[in-house]
Backbone as numpy.savetxt, mean C-alpha at the origin, in Angstrom:
# Nx Ny Nz CAx CAy CAz Cx Cy Cz
9.81 -22.32 -8.64 8.97 -21.13 -8.64 9.85 -19.89 -8.64
9.40 -18.83 -9.34 10.18 -17.61 -9.45 10.24 -16.87 -8.13
11.30 -16.08 -7.96 11.43 -15.20 -6.80 10.71 -13.90 -7.11
9.75 -13.54 -6.25 8.86 -12.41 -6.52 9.02 -11.34 -5.46
9.05 -10.09 -5.90 8.97 -8.95 -5.01 7.59 -8.35 -5.13
6.94 -8.09 -3.99 5.58 -7.55 -3.98 5.62 -6.15 -3.38
5.16 -5.16 -4.15 5.14 -3.77 -3.71 3.70 -3.32 -3.58
3.32 -2.86 -2.38 1.95 -2.46 -2.09 1.93 -0.97 -1.77
1.33 -0.19 -2.65 1.38 1.26 -2.52 0.28 1.84 -1.65
0.37 3.16 -1.45 -0.63 3.86 -0.65 -1.92 4.06 -1.42
-2.98 4.41 -0.69 -4.25 4.62 -1.37 -5.44 4.70 -0.44
-5.19 4.85 0.87 -6.30 5.02 1.80 -7.11 3.76 2.01
-8.31 3.93 2.52 -9.21 2.82 2.79 -9.54 2.06 1.51
-9.85 2.81 0.46 -10.22 2.15 -0.79 -9.01 1.49 -1.45
-7.82 2.07 -1.23 -6.61 1.44 -1.75 -6.34 0.11 -1.09
-6.59 0.02 0.21 -6.42 -1.25 0.92 -7.44 -2.27 0.42
-8.67 -1.82 0.16 -9.70 -2.72 -0.37 -9.31 -3.22 -1.76
-8.78 -2.31 -2.59 -8.33 -2.68 -3.93 -7.23 -3.73 -3.88
-6.23 -3.50 -3.04 -5.10 -4.41 -2.98 -5.48 -5.77 -2.42
-6.35 -5.77 -1.42 -6.81 -7.04 -0.86 -7.54 -7.86 -1.91
-8.45 -7.20 -2.63 -9.21 -7.91 -3.67 -8.30 -8.36 -4.81
-7.33 -7.52 -5.19 -6.43 -7.87 -6.30 -5.57 -9.07 -5.94
-5.06 -9.11 -4.72 -4.23 -10.24 -4.31 -5.05 -11.52 -4.19
-6.29 -11.41 -3.74 -7.16 -12.58 -3.69 -7.45 -13.09 -5.10
-7.68 -12.16 -6.04 -7.92 -12.55 -7.42 -6.69 -13.21 -8.03
-5.51 -12.69 -7.72 -4.27 -13.29 -8.21 -4.12 -14.73 -7.72
-4.46 -14.95 -6.46 -4.36 -16.31 -5.93 -5.36 -17.24 -6.62
-6.56 -16.76 -6.86 -7.56 -17.57 -7.56 -7.10 -17.92 -8.97
-6.46 -16.94 -9.63 -6.07 -17.13 -11.03 -4.83 -17.99 -11.19
-3.90 -17.89 -10.26 -2.59 -18.52 -10.46 -2.24 -19.57 -9.41
-2.89 -19.50 -8.25 -2.52 -20.36 -7.14 -1.39 -19.79 -6.30
-0.86 -18.63 -6.73 0.25 -18.00 -6.00 -0.26 -17.27 -4.77
0.38 -17.49 -3.63 0.00 -16.81 -2.39 0.96 -15.66 -2.14
0.40 -14.51 -1.79 1.21 -13.31 -1.62 2.30 -13.48 -0.58
2.04 -14.26 0.47 3.03 -14.42 1.53 4.26 -15.19 1.07
4.19 -15.82 -0.10 5.36 -16.53 -0.61 6.33 -15.58 -1.31
5.97 -14.30 -1.40 6.87 -13.32 -2.02 8.20 -13.27 -1.29
9.26 -13.17 -2.04 10.60 -13.10 -1.47 10.77 -11.82 -0.64
10.22 -10.72 -1.17 10.29 -9.42 -0.51 8.91 -8.76 -0.60
8.48 -8.12 0.49 7.24 -7.35 0.48 7.56 -5.94 0.96
7.11 -4.93 0.19 7.28 -3.52 0.54 5.90 -2.90 0.66
5.62 -2.25 1.78 4.31 -1.63 1.98 4.42 -0.19 2.41
3.57 0.66 1.84 3.53 2.08 2.19 2.10 2.49 2.47
1.88 3.16 3.61 0.57 3.70 3.98 -0.47 2.58 4.00
-1.52 2.68 3.18 -2.51 1.61 3.13 -1.85 0.28 2.77
-0.85 0.34 1.90 -0.12 -0.87 1.53 0.66 -1.46 2.67
1.00 -0.62 3.67 1.69 -1.14 4.85 0.76 -2.05 5.64
-0.51 -1.64 5.76 -1.50 -2.48 6.45 -1.69 -3.80 5.71
-1.84 -3.72 4.38 -2.04 -4.94 3.59 -0.80 -5.83 3.68
0.38 -5.23 3.66 1.62 -6.00 3.79 1.65 -6.76 5.11
1.22 -6.10 6.18 1.18 -6.76 7.49 0.20 -7.94 7.47
-0.95 -7.75 6.83 -1.92 -8.84 6.74 -1.35 -10.00 5.92
-0.63 -9.67 4.86 0.01 -10.71 4.03 0.99 -11.52 4.86
1.91 -10.85 5.51 2.95 -11.55 6.26 2.40 -12.23 7.51
1.29 -11.73 8.03 0.70 -12.34 9.22 -0.31 -13.43 8.92
-0.47 -13.76 7.62 -1.41 -14.81 7.24 -2.86 -14.44 7.42
-3.16 -13.12 7.37 -4.53 -12.67 7.60 -5.10 -11.91 6.40
-4.49 -12.07 5.24 -5.02 -11.40 4.06 -6.36 -12.01 3.69
-7.37 -11.17 3.58 -8.69 -11.67 3.21 -9.77 -10.70 3.62
-10.99 -11.04 3.29 -12.12 -10.16 3.57 -12.31 -9.95 5.06
-12.07 -10.98 5.86 -12.30 -10.87 7.30 -11.42 -9.80 7.94
-10.20 -9.64 7.44 -9.31 -8.64 8.04 -9.80 -7.23 7.80
-10.65 -7.04 6.78 -11.21 -5.72 6.49 -12.56 -5.50 7.16
-13.46 -6.48 7.08 -14.83 -6.26 7.52 -15.16 -6.88 8.86
-14.35 -7.82 9.33 -14.63 -8.46 10.61 -15.95 -9.20 10.59
-16.78 -8.94 11.61 -18.08 -9.62 11.73 -19.22 -8.84 11.11
-18.91 -7.72 10.45 -19.97 -6.88 9.88 -20.66 -7.59 8.73
-21.96 -7.30 8.57 -22.76 -7.95 7.53 -23.16 -7.00 6.40
-23.43 -5.74 6.72 -23.90 -4.80 5.72 -22.81 -3.78 5.40
-23.02 -3.08 4.29 -22.06 -2.04 3.90 -21.94 -0.98 4.99
-23.06 -0.62 5.59 -23.05 0.39 6.65 -22.28 -0.11 7.88
-22.46 -1.38 8.22 -21.75 -1.94 9.37 -20.25 -2.02 9.11
-19.89 -2.37 7.88 -18.48 -2.41 7.51 -17.87 -1.02 7.64
-18.57 -0.01 7.10 -18.07 1.36 7.16 -17.89 1.82 8.60
-18.86 1.49 9.44 -18.78 1.91 10.84 -17.63 1.21 11.56
-17.41 -0.06 11.25 -16.30 -0.80 11.87 -14.96 -0.21 11.45
-14.80 0.09 10.16 -13.55 0.68 9.68 -13.35 2.06 10.27
-14.43 2.84 10.29 -14.35 4.20 10.84 -13.89 4.17 12.30
-14.44 3.24 13.06 -14.08 3.15 14.47 -12.65 2.72 14.70
-12.10 1.93 13.77 -10.72 1.46 13.90 -9.71 2.50 13.47
-10.04 3.26 12.44 -9.07 4.18 11.84 -9.11 5.57 12.46
-10.30 6.13 12.59 -10.41 7.53 12.97 -10.51 7.68 14.49
-9.37 7.55 15.12 -9.25 7.65 16.58 -8.80 9.05 16.96
-9.47 9.61 17.96 -9.12 10.96 18.41 -8.33 10.90 19.71
-7.51 11.94 19.92 -6.78 12.08 21.18 -6.79 13.56 21.54
-7.09 13.91 22.78 -7.16 15.32 23.19 -5.81 16.02 23.01
-5.91 17.33 22.81 -4.69 18.14 22.76 -4.23 18.42 21.34
-3.72 19.62 21.12 -3.18 20.02 19.82 -1.75 20.48 20.02
-0.81 19.94 19.28 0.61 20.24 19.45 1.05 21.25 18.39
0.63 22.52 18.56 0.99 23.56 17.60 2.49 23.82 17.62
3.10 23.80 18.82 4.53 24.04 18.92 5.34 23.04 18.11
4.90 21.79 18.13 5.59 20.75 17.38 5.51 21.04 15.89
4.36 21.54 15.43 4.19 21.87 14.02 5.12 23.02 13.63
5.19 24.06 14.49 6.06 25.18 14.20 7.51 24.74 14.09
7.93 23.86 14.99 9.33 23.43 15.04 9.70 22.52 13.89
8.81 21.57 13.58 9.15 20.55 12.58 8.57 20.79 11.19
7.58 21.67 11.09 6.94 21.88 9.80 7.05 23.29 9.27
6.54 24.27 10.05 6.46 25.63 9.55 7.85 26.26 9.34
8.69 26.22 10.37 10.00 26.87 10.24 10.87 26.24 9.16
11.01 24.90 9.13 11.77 24.30 8.01 11.09 24.56 6.67
9.75 24.59 6.68 9.02 24.81 5.44 9.22 26.19 4.87
9.40 27.19 5.75 9.65 28.54 5.27 11.01 28.65 4.60
11.98 27.88 5.11 13.31 27.88 4.50 13.34 27.11 3.19
12.49 26.10 3.10 12.46 25.24 1.91 11.00 24.92 1.61
10.26 25.88 0.99 8.82 25.71 0.81 8.47 24.44 0.06
7.38 23.85 0.47 6.90 22.63 -0.16 6.07 21.82 0.80
6.02 20.53 0.56 5.19 19.64 1.37 5.65 19.60 2.82
6.93 19.94 3.07 7.45 19.88 4.45 6.70 20.82 5.37
6.02 21.82 4.82 5.26 22.75 5.64 4.14 22.03 6.39
3.67 20.90 5.86 2.56 20.16 6.46 3.02 19.17 7.52
4.32 18.90 7.59 4.80 17.88 8.51 4.57 18.30 9.95
4.06 17.37 10.75 3.78 17.59 12.18 2.65 18.57 12.40
1.86 18.85 11.37 0.76 19.80 11.53 -0.34 19.22 12.43
-1.08 20.10 13.13 -2.21 19.62 13.93 -3.20 18.86 13.04
-3.79 17.82 13.59 -4.72 16.99 12.82 -5.77 16.43 13.78
-6.94 16.10 13.26 -8.02 15.64 14.15 -7.86 14.22 14.67
-7.04 13.40 13.98 -6.99 11.98 14.33 -5.55 11.51 14.58
-5.46 10.35 15.24 -4.17 9.67 15.44 -4.30 8.27 14.86
-3.15 7.65 14.57 -3.18 6.30 13.97 -3.02 5.19 15.01
-3.24 5.53 16.27 -3.19 4.52 17.33 -4.18 3.38 17.06
-5.34 3.75 16.50 -6.35 2.74 16.20 -5.88 1.76 15.14
-5.08 2.23 14.20 -4.55 1.34 13.17 -3.57 0.35 13.79
-2.75 0.84 14.73 -1.83 -0.06 15.43 -2.60 -1.13 16.20
-3.68 -0.71 16.87 -4.50 -1.69 17.60 -5.15 -2.69 16.65
-5.57 -2.21 15.48 -6.19 -3.09 14.47 -5.20 -4.17 14.05
-3.97 -3.77 13.78 -2.94 -4.74 13.38 -2.70 -5.74 14.51
-2.63 -5.25 15.74 -2.40 -6.16 16.87 -3.57 -7.12 17.07
-4.79 -6.63 16.87 -5.96 -7.50 17.00 -5.94 -8.61 15.97
-5.55 -8.28 14.75 -5.56 -9.26 13.66 -4.38 -10.23 13.76
-3.21 -9.74 14.15 -2.00 -10.55 14.04 -1.46 -11.09 15.35
-1.95 -10.60 16.47 -1.47 -11.10 17.75 0.01 -10.84 17.93
0.76 -11.87 18.34 2.18 -11.72 18.69 3.01 -11.24 17.51
2.62 -11.56 16.29 3.39 -11.12 15.11 3.48 -9.60 15.07
2.41 -8.92 15.51 2.36 -7.46 15.44 3.36 -6.80 16.36
3.79 -7.49 17.41 4.75 -6.91 18.34 6.18 -7.34 18.04
6.36 -8.05 16.94 7.68 -8.42 16.47 7.83 -7.99 15.03
8.46 -8.86 14.24 8.63 -8.56 12.81 8.55 -9.88 12.04
7.98 -9.87 10.84 7.89 -11.11 10.05 9.27 -11.71 9.79
9.31 -13.02 9.72 10.57 -13.71 9.43 11.05 -13.43 8.01
10.10 -13.36 7.06 10.46 -13.11 5.66 10.72 -11.62 5.45
11.59 -11.26 4.50 11.94 -9.85 4.26 10.71 -8.98 4.01
10.55 -7.99 4.85 9.39 -7.09 4.79 9.83 -5.69 5.13
9.44 -4.72 4.31 9.80 -3.33 4.54 8.54 -2.47 4.60
8.39 -1.71 5.69 7.28 -0.80 5.86 7.85 0.62 5.86
7.34 1.48 4.98 7.97 2.77 4.74 7.22 3.92 5.41
7.96 4.71 6.19 7.44 5.94 6.79 8.41 7.07 6.47
8.10 8.25 6.99 8.94 9.42 6.74 9.28 10.07 8.07
10.57 10.23 8.35 11.04 10.82 9.59 10.90 12.34 9.50
10.08 12.91 10.39 9.78 14.34 10.35 11.03 15.19 10.57
11.89 14.79 11.49 13.06 15.61 11.84 14.16 15.53 10.79
14.48 14.34 10.32 15.58 14.20 9.36 15.16 14.44 7.92
13.83 14.48 7.68 13.29 14.66 6.33 13.75 13.54 5.40
13.76 12.33 5.90 14.15 11.18 5.09 13.17 10.03 5.28
13.07 9.22 4.25 12.22 8.03 4.40 12.93 7.04 5.31
12.14 6.27 6.01 12.65 5.21 6.87 11.97 3.91 6.44
12.77 2.96 6.04 12.23 1.66 5.61 12.38 0.68 6.77
11.37 0.67 7.65 11.40 -0.26 8.77 11.50 -1.69 8.24
12.32 -2.49 8.93 12.55 -3.85 8.49 13.85 -4.03 7.74
14.52 -2.90 7.45 15.84 -2.97 6.82 16.92 -2.74 7.87
18.15 -3.05 7.55 19.23 -3.04 8.54 19.52 -1.64 9.07
19.25 -0.61 8.28 19.59 0.75 8.70 18.47 1.43 9.48
17.31 0.78 9.60 16.17 1.40 10.25 16.07 0.97 11.72
15.42 1.80 12.56 15.21 1.40 13.95 14.42 0.10 14.04
14.69 -0.66 15.08 13.99 -1.92 15.32 12.70 -1.60 16.06
11.56 -1.71 15.38 10.27 -1.36 15.98 9.27 -2.48 15.74
8.21 -2.55 16.54 7.16 -3.55 16.29 6.44 -3.28 14.97
5.99 -4.33 14.34 5.30 -4.22 13.06 4.08 -3.30 13.16
3.29 -3.42 14.22 2.09 -2.60 14.37 2.42 -1.12 14.40
3.51 -0.76 15.08 3.91 0.65 15.14 4.42 1.14 13.80
5.13 0.29 13.08 5.62 0.67 11.75 4.45 0.97 10.82
3.42 0.14 10.87 2.24 0.36 10.03 1.55 1.67 10.40
1.39 1.92 11.70 0.74 3.15 12.16 1.53 4.38 11.73
2.86 4.29 11.78 3.69 5.41 11.34 3.55 5.64 9.84
3.55 4.56 9.08 3.46 4.65 7.62 2.13 5.22 7.16
1.10 5.09 7.99 -0.26 5.50 7.60 -0.64 6.89 8.11
0.28 7.61 8.76 -0.04 8.90 9.37 -0.04 10.01 8.32
-1.12 10.13 7.59 -1.25 11.12 6.51 -1.28 12.53 7.12
-0.37 13.42 6.72 -0.38 14.79 7.25 -1.73 15.48 7.04
-2.10 16.31 7.99 -3.36 17.06 8.05 -4.54 16.21 8.51
-4.51 14.92 8.22 -5.58 14.04 8.67 -5.20 13.34 9.97
-3.96 12.86 10.04 -3.45 12.19 11.24 -2.22 12.92 11.78
-2.08 12.94 13.08 -0.89 13.50 13.69 0.29 12.55 13.45
1.49 13.08 13.51 2.66 12.20 13.39 2.62 11.11 14.46
3.11 9.94 14.10 3.15 8.82 15.04 4.51 8.79 15.70
4.52 8.74 17.02 5.77 8.81 17.77 6.26 7.42 18.17
7.51 7.14 17.85 8.17 5.88 18.25 9.52 6.23 18.85
9.70 5.89 20.11 10.98 6.14 20.80 11.44 7.58 20.65
10.50 8.51 20.79 10.83 9.92 20.77 10.98 10.53 19.39
10.81 9.75 18.34 10.91 10.27 16.98 9.53 10.30 16.34
9.30 11.30 15.49 8.01 11.49 14.85 8.06 11.01 13.40
7.03 10.27 13.02 6.96 9.75 11.66 5.60 10.07 11.04
5.60 10.29 9.73 4.35 10.47 8.98 4.34 9.50 7.80
3.26 9.56 7.08 3.01 8.67 5.95 4.20 8.63 4.98
4.65 7.43 4.65 5.73 7.27 3.69 5.38 7.79 2.32
4.09 8.01 2.07 3.64 8.50 0.78 4.02 9.94 0.49
4.54 10.68 1.47 4.96 12.05 1.19 6.18 12.07 0.28
6.89 10.96 0.19 8.04 10.85 -0.70 7.66 10.11 -1.98
7.00 8.99 -1.82 6.56 8.16 -2.95 5.42 7.29 -2.47
4.49 7.02 -3.37 3.38 6.16 -3.00 3.71 4.69 -3.06
4.90 4.35 -3.57 5.22 2.94 -3.79 6.58 2.49 -3.22
7.63 3.28 -3.42 8.98 2.92 -2.95 9.40 1.55 -3.51
9.09 1.32 -4.76 9.39 0.02 -5.38 10.89 -0.26 -5.43
11.72 0.79 -5.42 13.16 0.58 -5.50 13.72 -0.17 -4.31
12.95 -0.26 -3.21 13.44 -0.97 -2.04 13.60 -2.47 -2.28
12.97 -3.00 -3.32 13.17 -4.42 -3.61 14.61 -4.70 -3.99
15.33 -3.64 -4.39 16.74 -3.82 -4.77 17.60 -4.19 -3.58
17.04 -4.13 -2.38 17.76 -4.60 -1.21 17.90 -6.11 -1.17
17.20 -6.82 -2.05 17.34 -8.27 -2.12 18.78 -8.61 -2.49
19.40 -9.58 -1.82 20.80 -9.92 -2.12 20.98 -10.52 -3.50
19.91 -11.02 -4.08 19.98 -11.58 -5.44 18.85 -10.98 -6.26
19.02 -10.84 -7.58 17.96 -10.30 -8.42 16.68 -11.14 -8.32
15.55 -10.46 -8.34 14.26 -11.13 -8.35 13.85 -11.42 -9.79
12.99 -12.42 -9.94 12.51 -12.74 -11.29 11.35 -11.85 -11.71
10.53 -11.47 -10.74 9.34 -10.66 -11.01 9.16 -9.67 -9.88
8.87 -8.42 -10.22 8.43 -7.42 -9.24 7.00 -7.05 -9.59
6.10 -7.30 -8.66 4.67 -7.05 -8.85 4.29 -5.83 -8.01
3.81 -4.78 -8.67 3.49 -3.53 -7.99 1.98 -3.27 -8.07
1.36 -3.04 -6.93 -0.04 -2.63 -6.87 -0.06 -1.16 -6.48
-0.52 -0.31 -7.40 -0.37 1.14 -7.24 -1.72 1.85 -7.37
-2.50 1.91 -6.29 -3.82 2.57 -6.35 -3.76 4.06 -6.64
-2.63 4.72 -6.31 -2.54 6.17 -6.49 -1.56 6.56 -7.59
-1.44 5.72 -8.60 -0.56 6.04 -9.73 -1.22 5.61 -11.03
-2.52 5.86 -11.14 -3.26 5.34 -12.28 -2.95 6.14 -13.55
-3.11 5.47 -14.67 -2.88 6.10 -15.98 -4.18 6.49 -16.67
-5.23 5.71 -16.43 -6.52 5.98 -17.05 -7.41 6.74 -16.06
-7.61 8.04 -16.32 -8.41 8.85 -15.41 -9.89 8.52 -15.53
-10.56 8.54 -14.41 -12.01 8.34 -14.44 -12.66 9.62 -14.95
-13.80 9.49 -15.61 -14.53 10.64 -16.10 -14.98 11.49 -14.93
-14.74 12.80 -15.01 -15.14 13.70 -13.95 -14.21 13.72 -12.76
-13.00 13.19 -12.90 -12.06 13.17 -11.79 -11.69 14.59 -11.38
-11.44 14.77 -10.09 -11.07 16.07 -9.57 -9.63 16.41 -9.91
-9.34 17.71 -9.91 -7.99 18.18 -10.22 -6.97 17.57 -9.25
-7.31 17.53 -7.96 -6.38 17.01 -6.96 -6.09 15.53 -7.18
-7.11 14.78 -7.68 -6.87 13.37 -8.01 -5.82 13.24 -9.10
-5.97 14.06 -10.13 -5.04 13.98 -11.25 -3.62 14.36 -10.83
-3.52 15.33 -9.91 -2.21 15.73 -9.40 -1.55 14.57 -8.67
-2.29 13.94 -7.72 -1.73 12.84 -6.96 -1.33 11.68 -7.86
-2.16 11.38 -8.85 -1.84 10.28 -9.76 -0.62 10.60 -10.61
-0.52 11.85 -11.03 0.64 12.24 -11.85 1.93 12.13 -11.05
1.90 12.60 -9.81 3.07 12.50 -8.95 3.41 11.03 -8.68
2.36 10.23 -8.42 2.57 8.81 -8.17 3.15 8.09 -9.37
2.67 8.41 -10.56 3.19 7.79 -11.78 4.65 8.14 -12.00
4.99 9.41 -11.77 6.36 9.85 -11.98 7.32 9.15 -11.04
6.94 9.09 -9.75 7.81 8.42 -8.78 7.96 6.94 -9.12
6.86 6.30 -9.46 6.91 4.88 -9.77 7.73 4.61 -11.03
7.59 5.46 -12.04 8.37 5.28 -13.27 9.86 5.35 -12.98
10.25 6.29 -12.11 11.66 6.39 -11.74 12.13 5.14 -11.00
11.28 4.62 -10.13 11.64 3.43 -9.36 11.75 2.19 -10.24
10.82 2.07 -11.19 10.87 0.93 -12.12 12.12 1.02 -12.98
12.49 2.25 -13.38 13.71 2.42 -14.18 14.94 1.99 -13.39
14.97 2.28 -12.10 16.08 1.85 -11.26 16.16 0.33 -11.20
14.99 -0.32 -11.10 14.96 -1.79 -11.02 15.45 -2.41 -12.32
14.92 -1.93 -13.43 15.28 -2.53 -14.72 16.72 -2.23 -15.10
17.24 -1.08 -14.62 18.63 -0.75 -14.89 19.56 -1.68 -14.11
19.22 -1.95 -12.87 20.04 -2.83 -12.02 19.83 -4.30 -12.37
18.58 -4.66 -12.64 18.24 -6.05 -12.93 17.56 -6.12 -14.31
18.29 -6.08 -15.38 17.70 -6.01 -16.72 16.85 -7.22 -17.10
17.03 -8.33 -16.41 16.26 -9.53 -16.76 15.04 -9.73 -15.86
14.77 -8.79 -15.00 13.63 -8.88 -14.09 12.39 -8.31 -14.75
11.30 -9.06 -14.70 10.01 -8.56 -15.21 9.35 -7.70 -14.14
8.71 -6.61 -14.58 7.96 -5.74 -13.67 6.54 -5.61 -14.19
5.58 -5.93 -13.34 4.16 -5.80 -13.68 3.53 -4.83 -12.70
2.88 -3.79 -13.23 2.20 -2.81 -12.39 0.70 -2.95 -12.60
-0.03 -3.15 -11.51 -1.48 -3.23 -11.55 -2.07 -1.96 -10.94
-3.00 -1.34 -11.67 -3.61 -0.09 -11.22 -5.12 -0.18 -11.43
-5.91 0.52 -10.63 -7.37 0.47 -10.79 -7.80 1.02 -12.14
-8.77 0.36 -12.75 -9.37 0.85 -13.99 -10.37 1.97 -13.67
-10.75 2.78 -14.68 -11.66 3.90 -14.42 -12.95 3.52 -13.72
-13.57 2.38 -14.08 -14.83 2.02 -13.43 -14.62 1.59 -11.98
-13.41 1.13 -11.66 -13.09 0.84 -10.26 -12.84 2.14 -9.51
-12.19 3.10 -10.17 -11.92 4.39 -9.56 -13.21 5.12 -9.21
-14.28 4.87 -9.94 -15.56 5.49 -9.62 -16.01 5.15 -8.21
-15.66 3.95 -7.76 -16.00 3.54 -6.39 -14.95 4.02 -5.40
-13.69 4.11 -5.81 -12.59 4.43 -4.91 -12.41 5.92 -4.66
-12.83 6.75 -5.58 -12.58 8.18 -5.50 -13.90 8.95 -5.40
-13.87 10.27 -5.09 -12.67 11.09 -4.94 -12.06 11.06 -3.54
-12.75 10.44 -2.58 -12.22 10.40 -1.21 -11.80 8.99 -0.87
-10.51 8.66 -1.02 -10.06 7.29 -0.75 -10.11 6.90 0.72
-10.38 7.87 1.61 -10.48 7.56 3.03 -11.91 7.34 3.49
-12.84 7.27 2.55 -14.25 7.08 2.89 -14.55 5.61 3.18
-14.86 5.25 4.43 -15.12 3.84 4.74 -16.32 3.27 3.99
-17.28 4.12 3.61 -18.45 3.64 2.87 -18.07 3.12 1.49
-16.91 3.53 0.99 -16.49 3.10 -0.34 -15.69 1.81 -0.32
-15.44 1.25 0.86 -14.58 0.06 0.96 -15.21 -1.14 0.25
-16.46 -1.44 0.56 -17.11 -2.62 -0.03 -17.27 -2.48 -1.54
-17.81 -1.35 -2.06 -17.89 -1.21 -3.52 -16.53 -1.31 -4.21
-15.48 -0.75 -3.58 -14.14 -0.83 -4.18 -13.65 -2.26 -4.24
-13.89 -3.01 -3.18 -13.49 -4.42 -3.13 -14.20 -5.23 -4.22
-15.51 -5.06 -4.32 -16.30 -5.85 -5.28 -15.93 -5.49 -6.71
-15.83 -4.19 -7.00 -15.50 -3.79 -8.37 -14.10 -4.26 -8.76
-13.19 -4.28 -7.80 -11.84 -4.76 -8.10 -11.85 -6.23 -8.45
-12.57 -7.03 -7.68 -12.65 -8.46 -7.99 -13.17 -8.68 -9.41
-14.21 -7.93 -9.77 -14.78 -8.09 -11.11 -13.82 -7.59 -12.18
-13.15 -6.48 -11.90 -12.22 -5.89 -12.87 -11.00 -6.77 -13.10
-10.51 -7.41 -12.04 -9.29 -8.20 -12.16 -9.47 -9.38 -13.11
-10.69 -9.81 -13.30 -10.95 -10.90 -14.25 -10.44 -10.53 -15.64
-10.68 -9.27 -16.03 -10.22 -8.81 -17.34 -8.75 -8.36 -17.31
-8.39 -7.68 -16.22 -7.02 -7.17 -16.13 -6.00 -8.30 -16.22
-6.22 -9.37 -15.46 -5.28 -10.48 -15.47 -5.29 -11.24 -16.78
-6.37 -11.10 -17.56 -6.45 -11.80 -18.84 -5.78 -11.05 -19.98
-5.37 -9.80 -19.74 -4.68 -9.05 -20.78 -3.37 -9.78 -21.12
-3.14 -10.07 -22.39 -1.98 -10.91 -22.77 -0.66 -10.46 -22.20
-0.40 -9.14 -22.21 0.89 -8.65 -21.73 1.04 -8.82 -20.22
-0.09 -8.95 -19.52 -0.06 -9.19 -18.08 -0.04 -10.68 -17.79
-0.97 -11.41 -18.40 -1.12 -12.82 -18.07 0.09 -13.66 -18.44
0.71 -13.38 -19.57 1.85 -14.20 -19.99 3.00 -14.08 -19.00
3.20 -12.89 -18.46 4.27 -12.71 -17.47 3.90 -13.39 -16.16
2.66 -13.17 -15.71 2.23 -13.79 -14.45 2.21 -15.31 -14.55
1.77 -15.82 -15.69 1.72 -17.28 -15.87 3.12 -17.87 -15.78
4.07 -17.19 -16.39 5.43 -17.70 -16.42 6.05 -17.76 -15.03
5.70 -16.78 -14.19 6.35 -16.68 -12.88 5.53 -17.24 -11.72
4.22 -17.23 -11.84 3.39 -17.55 -10.68 2.65 -18.87 -10.75
2.45 -19.38 -11.95 1.67 -20.62 -12.10 2.60 -21.82 -12.06
2.37 -22.71 -11.13 3.19 -23.92 -11.02 3.06 -24.74 -12.29
4.19 -25.23 -12.81 4.16 -26.02 -14.04 3.67 -25.22 -15.22
4.00 -23.93 -15.24 3.43 -23.04 -16.25 3.82 -23.40 -17.67
4.91 -24.12 -17.86 5.32 -24.47 -19.22 4.27 -25.30 -19.94
3.44 -26.01 -19.19 2.43 -26.84 -19.82 1.04 -26.26 -19.68
0.95 -25.04 -19.08 -0.36 -24.43 -18.86 -0.62 -23.37 -19.91
-1.80 -23.40 -20.52 -2.15 -22.38 -21.50 -3.51 -21.76 -21.20
-4.08 -22.05 -20.05 -5.39 -21.53 -19.71 -5.33 -20.07 -19.33
-6.48 -19.39 -19.44 -6.60 -18.00 -19.01 -7.08 -17.95 -17.57
-6.78 -16.84 -16.84 -7.19 -16.77 -15.45 -8.70 -16.71 -15.28
-9.22 -17.41 -14.27 -10.62 -17.36 -13.90 -11.54 -17.68 -15.07
-11.05 -18.46 -16.00 -11.89 -18.86 -17.10 -11.98 -17.86 -18.23
-11.24 -16.72 -18.16 -11.29 -15.71 -19.22 -10.68 -16.26 -20.52
-11.18 -15.81 -21.62 -10.65 -16.25 -22.90 -10.33 -15.11 -23.84
-10.74 -13.88 -23.47 -10.57 -12.76 -24.38 -9.32 -11.96 -24.14
-9.24 -10.83 -24.82 -8.06 -9.98 -24.77 -8.17 -8.92 -23.69
-9.31 -8.79 -23.03 -9.46 -7.76 -21.99 -9.77 -6.42 -22.59
């Protein structure tokens, strides 16, 4: 079986729903299980999905729990993610965001800004789902990406140069979106969403000691096909995400010219459910369902399926079937 690197990008609640459904569809189509990936890289929403993958909890239950209706699912997700804590740390924002931002204007102005929510609930969610695994680190190579507010650098937890932290805390740090969530504090250091640098950080797979055969990237916030009526801010985020990912893929192919790279992104009709607010818990179920239906065609596209078949399907040399019974060109 081929050595696979799995990259799970940011994308909010709906991005996590998309990635969960896409990975389940991949397993149905090929028999390949995401946890068998040689390397897993997760950022923001992808950090949560990466934790579920490595903890053996990838599936619908990890998202919806015991909820039965769309409203119950939304309420359960809302209660887990949007946790409040009293107090506003304006001084911290001035020190770590405003003053450095005035010297070097840009996104850094938002770092450590006051926000209505904390990601403590996300850490608890990971611990509830994974138990003891959440307070340690997966045995298989796993990188969870956050951004250090003070040093202005990305931190790839799980790599040799990063602080040794529990998996649940790494996920909470990676998911701390500025303005929505306060920075997550670990051992006196403040971290925010790794997506402030890149939504994918696919280049981290190059930390593998040997070249991988396939790098599979799920990129909810780097789409190429815009949905009709998309907002200006959506197009900006997608354009930035595409640019960062293109640079990362170029780094991979330059270093490993024989490695195949497959990028999966939501189609426009899936984006209708996922956008314009990817943090809307009410959109989780529709995003999940539309992704499952969409992946039937996406995986059947010849340029996608032939690569996946070669690397993910056991005994693929003798297999010529299409995924999930598909027979067309997509």
